[in-house]
N, C-alpha and C positions, 0 to 999 in steps of 0.2 A: 559367141565365145567370150565377149567382153564381160558378161555377167559371171561366167565361170572363173575368169582371171581375177575379177574383183573379189569373189568369194575366197579364193585361195590367198590373195594378198591380205584380206581381213584376218585370216588365221596367222599369217606370217607377221603381221603388224604387232601382235601381242609381244613377241620376242624382241622385236626392234624397240618397242616402247619401253621395255624393261631396262634397256641400256640408254634411254634418253633420245632415241631416234624415232623415225617413222618413215613411211613410204606412201607415195601418192601415184595412182595410175593416171597417166596422161593420155595414152593412146594405145590401141591395139590395131595394128595394120593388117591388111588383107593377107600379107605373106606370112603372118604369124609372129611378127616382131612385136614385142611388148615394150613400150617406152614408159619408164617410171622416173620419179624424182625422189631421191633419198633426202630426208629432212632431219632437222635437229642434229644430234651428234653424229648421225650416220653421214650427213652431207660432207663433213670435213674429215672424217675418219680415214686414216691411211689404209685401213683394211676394208674400205667400202667396196672395192672391186672384188675382193675375195668373197665378201658377204653376198654381193650381187650374183656372182657366178656359182658359188658352191652352196648357197642356201636358197636365194630367191629363184634363180633360173632353174636350178635342179628340181625344186619343189613344184614350180609351175609346170615344167615339162612332165613331171610324174602324174600330176592331176589333170592337166590340160594338154594332151599330146599334140595338139595343133600348134602350140607355141614353138617357134623356131629359135628365138633368141630374146634376151632381155637387154635393153639399152638404158643406161642411167643418164638422164638428161643433164645432170650436174657435171659429169665427166665430158660430155659432148661439148660443153661450153669451154672447157679447158683445152681442148684440142686446137691445134693451129693448122 
């Protein structure tokens, strides 16, 4: 499944790079959770959660139905 996820992320990456951002795949868990790290302008963008949920996660679930959710490692570090 990791290869499928990476393939979809490579397609998504093009749109993110146009806006000065990027995305890195960190891990695909057995339960279908995908952990990514948004980079560049995406890392500090106030719309990053919207992008993650409504673009990245939606696209991944469409092409890789085994994906259950997408977690942004950047936001995990900000949680207390």
